[in-house]
C-alpha positions as CSV (number, residue, x, y, z in Angstrom):
1,M,88.0,107.9,109.8
2,H,84.8,108.5,111.7
3,K,85.5,105.4,113.9
4,F,89.1,106.5,114.4
5,L,88.0,109.9,115.7
6,K,85.3,108.5,117.9
7,D,86.9,105.3,119.3
8,H,90.0,106.5,121.2
9,R,90.8,103.1,122.7
10,N,91.1,101.4,119.3
11,R,92.9,104.0,117.3
12,D,96.0,101.8,116.9
13,K,93.8,99.1,115.4
14,Y,92.5,101.6,112.8
15,I,96.0,102.7,112.0
16,N,97.1,99.1,111.6
17,A,94.3,98.3,109.3
18,M,95.2,101.3,107.1
19,E,98.8,100.1,107.0
20,I,97.6,96.8,105.7
21,L,95.5,98.5,103.1
22,I,98.4,100.5,101.7
23,D,100.3,97.3,101.1
24,A,97.4,95.6,99.3
25,K,98.4,94.2,95.9
26,D,97.0,95.9,92.9
27,I,95.5,98.8,94.8
28,A,94.4,101.6,92.5
29,P,96.8,104.6,92.6
30,S,93.9,106.9,93.7
31,S,93.0,104.6,96.5
32,L,96.7,104.3,97.6
33,G,97.1,108.0,97.6
34,F,93.9,108.6,99.6
35,N,94.8,105.9,102.1
36,L,98.3,107.3,102.5
37,Y,96.8,110.7,103.1
38,L,94.3,109.4,105.7
39,L,97.1,107.5,107.4
40,S,99.1,110.6,107.6
41,K,96.2,112.5,109.1
42,M,95.6,109.7,111.6
43,E,99.3,109.7,112.7
44,Q,99.3,113.5,112.9
45,H,96.1,113.5,115.0
46,I,97.7,111.3,117.7
47,G,101.0,113.3,117.6
48,N,103.2,111.0,115.5
49,K,104.6,113.8,113.4
50,E,107.5,111.8,111.8
51,K,105.2,109.0,110.7
52,A,102.7,111.5,109.4
53,K,105.4,113.2,107.4
54,N,106.6,109.8,106.1
55,Y,103.2,108.8,104.9
56,L,102.6,112.2,103.2
57,E,105.9,111.9,101.5
58,Q,105.0,108.4,100.2
59,C,101.7,109.9,98.9
60,K,103.6,112.6,97.1
61,N,106.1,110.2,95.6
62,K,103.9,107.3,94.7
63,T,100.7,109.2,93.7
64,P,101.7,112.8,92.8
65,L,98.3,113.7,91.1
66,M,96.3,112.5,94.1
67,Y,98.7,114.3,96.4
68,D,98.3,117.6,94.5
69,Y,94.5,117.2,94.7
70,L,94.4,116.3,98.4
71,M,96.8,119.1,99.3
72,S,94.5,121.6,97.5
73,Q,91.7,120.3,99.8
74,D,93.8,119.9,103.0
75,D,92.6,123.0,104.8
76,Y,89.1,121.4,104.9
77,Y,90.3,118.3,106.6
78,D,91.2,119.4,110.1
79,T,90.8,116.2,112.2
80,K,90.7,118.1,115.5
81,A,87.8,120.2,114.3
82,L,86.1,117.1,112.9
83,E,86.5,115.2,116.2
84,L,84.9,118.1,118.1
85,L,82.0,118.2,115.7
86,L,81.5,114.5,116.0
87,N,81.4,114.7,119.8
88,K,78.8,117.5,119.6
89,I,76.6,115.5,117.2
90,N,76.7,112.3,119.2
């Protein structure tokens, strides 16, 4: 996610890599849920609201426990604020 937020030119590549990860065979449910959540955040960050919503729905349907946990933490994961912070640090 750090690279996604810093490397604007290659954001599509990071999203494509995450899409491959969520299709990995035998992925643990917690990893699938977290990756779907991150993919949703990435799509939301670049303005693809429909894709973001779709990935979040998949997270909710496929990994409901992980979804509940991540939603309880969601307020802390503001990608726009994280991007600003990363730009100040580097």
